[in-house]
C-alpha positions in Angstrom: 96.5 316.8 88.0 97.5 319.5 90.6 97.7 323.2 90.0 101.5 323.2 89.9 101.5 320.7 87.1 98.8 322.6 85.2 100.9 325.8 85.6 103.7 324.2 83.7 101.6 322.6 81.0 101.6 324.2 77.6 99.2 322.9 75.0 100.6 322.6 71.4 98.0 324.0 69.0 98.4 323.4 65.2 97.9 325.9 62.4 94.3 327.0 61.8 92.0 329.8 61.0 89.4 331.7 63.0 86.8 334.4 62.2 86.3 337.0 64.8 83.3 339.3 65.1 82.8 342.6 66.8 79.1 343.0 67.6 79.5 346.7 68.3 80.7 347.6 64.8 79.1 344.5 63.1 82.4 343.7 61.4 84.2 340.4 61.1 87.7 339.4 60.1 89.5 336.1 59.6 93.0 335.3 60.9 95.2 332.5 59.8 97.3 331.1 62.7 100.7 329.5 62.8 101.3 326.7 65.3 101.7 328.0 68.9 101.7 327.0 72.5 99.1 328.1 75.1 99.0 327.5 78.8 96.5 325.0 80.0 95.3 327.4 82.7 95.5 331.1 83.6 98.6 332.1 85.6 98.1 331.3 89.3 98.9 333.5 92.2 101.6 331.2 93.4 103.4 331.2 90.0 103.0 335.0 89.7 104.5 335.5 93.1 107.3 333.0 92.4 108.3 335.0 89.3 107.6 338.6 90.4 107.6 338.5 94.2 104.2 340.2 94.2 100.6 339.2 95.3 98.3 341.7 93.7 95.1 339.8 93.9 92.0 340.7 95.9 91.3 337.1 96.8 94.2 335.1 98.2 95.1 331.5 97.4 98.1 329.8 95.7 95.9 327.9 93.2 93.6 330.8 92.4 94.2 332.7 89.1 96.1 335.9 89.7 93.8 338.9 89.3 94.0 342.7 89.8 97.0 342.5 87.4 97.1 345.1 84.7 97.9 344.5 81.0 101.3 346.2 81.5 102.0 344.0 84.5 101.0 340.9 82.5 103.5 341.7 79.7 106.1 342.4 82.4 105.5 338.9 83.9 105.9 337.3 80.5 109.3 338.9 80.0 110.3 338.0 83.6 109.2 334.4 83.0 111.2 334.3 79.7 114.4 335.4 81.4 113.9 332.9 84.2 113.5 330.1 81.7 116.6 331.3 79.7 114.5 332.4 76.7 114.6 335.7 74.8 112.0 338.2 76.2 109.3 339.1 73.6 108.4 342.6 74.8 110.3 345.9 74.9 108.7 348.7 76.8 109.4 352.4 76.4 110.8 354.3 79.4 107.4 355.6 80.3 105.6 352.3 79.6 103.4 354.0 77.1 104.5 351.8 74.2 105.2 348.1 74.1 106.8 346.4 71.1 106.5 342.7 70.3 109.6 341.1 68.8 108.0 338.2 66.8 111.4 336.6 66.4 111.9 336.1 70.2 111.2 332.6 71.7 109.9 333.8 75.1 106.5 333.9 76.7 103.9 336.4 75.7 100.1 337.1 75.8 98.0 335.4 73.2 96.5 337.4 70.4 92.7 337.5 70.6 92.6 335.4 67.5 94.8 332.8 69.1 92.6 333.0 72.2 89.3 332.4 70.4 90.7 329.7 68.2 92.0 327.9 71.3 88.8 328.5 73.3 86.6 327.0 70.5 88.8 323.9 70.1 87.1 323.1 66.8 83.6 323.9 68.0 81.3 326.5 66.3 78.8 327.3 69.0 78.8 329.9 71.7 80.6 327.6 74.1 82.7 324.4 74.0 80.4 322.6 76.5 77.6 323.1 79.0 78.4 326.3 80.9 78.0 324.9 84.4 80.4 322.1 83.6 83.2 324.3 82.1 83.0 327.7 83.8 82.7 329.5 87.1 80.3 332.4 86.5 77.6 334.3 88.4 75.2 331.4 88.8 77.7 329.0 90.4 80.7 331.0 91.6 79.2 332.2 94.9 80.7 335.6 94.3 84.3 334.7 94.2 87.1 333.4 92.0 88.0 329.7 92.1 91.1 327.5 91.8 92.3 326.9 88.2 91.5 323.6 86.6 88.4 322.9 88.6 86.1 322.7 85.7 86.1 320.5 82.6 88.6 321.4 79.9 87.8 321.8 76.2 88.6 319.2 73.7 92.2 320.5 73.4 92.9 320.3 77.2 92.5 324.0 78.0 90.8 324.8 81.3 88.9 328.0 82.3 88.8 329.5 78.9 85.3 330.7 79.9 84.5 332.1 83.3 86.6 332.5 86.4 88.7 335.5 85.2 88.7 337.5 82.0 92.0 337.2 80.2 94.2 339.9 78.7 95.1 339.5 75.1 97.8 341.3 73.2 95.5 343.3 70.9 94.4 346.9 70.9 90.6 346.9 71.0 89.8 349.9 68.7 92.5 352.6 68.6 90.4 355.2 66.9 87.6 355.0 69.5 89.3 353.7 72.7 92.9 354.6 72.2 95.3 352.2 74.0 92.6 350.0 75.6 93.4 346.3 75.2 91.2 343.3 74.5 89.7 341.1 77.3 88.3 337.6 76.6 86.4 334.8 78.3 84.1 336.2 81.0 84.6 336.0 84.7 83.2 334.7 88.0 80.9 337.7 88.4 79.5 337.7 84.8 76.1 336.5 83.6 76.0 333.6 81.1 75.8 335.8 78.1 79.3 337.2 78.8 80.8 333.8 78.9 80.9 333.0 75.2 83.8 332.3 72.9 83.1 335.4 70.7 82.6 338.0 73.4 85.1 340.9 73.2 85.6 343.5 76.0 88.2 346.1 76.7 90.1 347.8 79.5 92.9 350.3 79.9 96.3 348.7 80.1 97.0 350.2 83.5 93.7 349.1 85.2 93.7 346.3 87.8 90.3 344.5 88.2 89.4 341.7 90.5 88.1 339.4 87.8 90.8 340.0 85.2 93.9 337.7 84.8 95.8 336.2 81.9 97.5 333.1 80.5 100.7 332.8 78.6 101.5 331.7 75.0 104.7 331.0 73.1 105.6 330.9 69.3 103.2 331.6 66.4 102.8 334.6 64.1 99.2 335.3 63.0 98.4 336.6 59.6 95.5 339.1 59.4 93.1 339.0 56.5 90.9 341.9 55.3 87.9 342.8 57.4 84.5 341.8 56.0 81.2 343.6 56.8 78.3 341.5 58.0 
């Protein structure tokens, strides 16, 4: 399957439940998930340019995942893609871009929550990864210091490629407002990371305006997660 076809492929994921863990605070919490759709691969540079007219990436290639795209730019892309597809945009930004609201009744494209991301990444598995790392991910040991075309490694059991390695992926969630303010969650590890960062449970963070050469995103649609009470380890 070529990258253009993968760009358009959305994987339908059924309802489920996932437990997330923050190793920094040693807390865990469980989220029940409604059915939702998740893109089979991260957004490519060609698709990003088609929708926005922009090429922000440090490395250049149509089939490479778009990177050096901020969280704010990612949510802007989601709304632009929704309008292009005749769907209702999910996000509403304040005039100064300081606040972004999510309309959960809208049918457009959006970023996955980190619970949706981890549930999709695991694809029913319970280990650190859904396969042998070299088979499923581009990371420091095999990436030769650069990003790679989407879909080049084996997918997980649900047909999702590049959930680990290649580029970190923005999620909707605030990481820890009390400590880090507006910083948003990153998941999945990237091409420059060691193996220990490319695990289903790893959580990282970045400011929503930052543009980093190993950070991209993929899109989701539908679903409304229900948060359950945190539990201490």
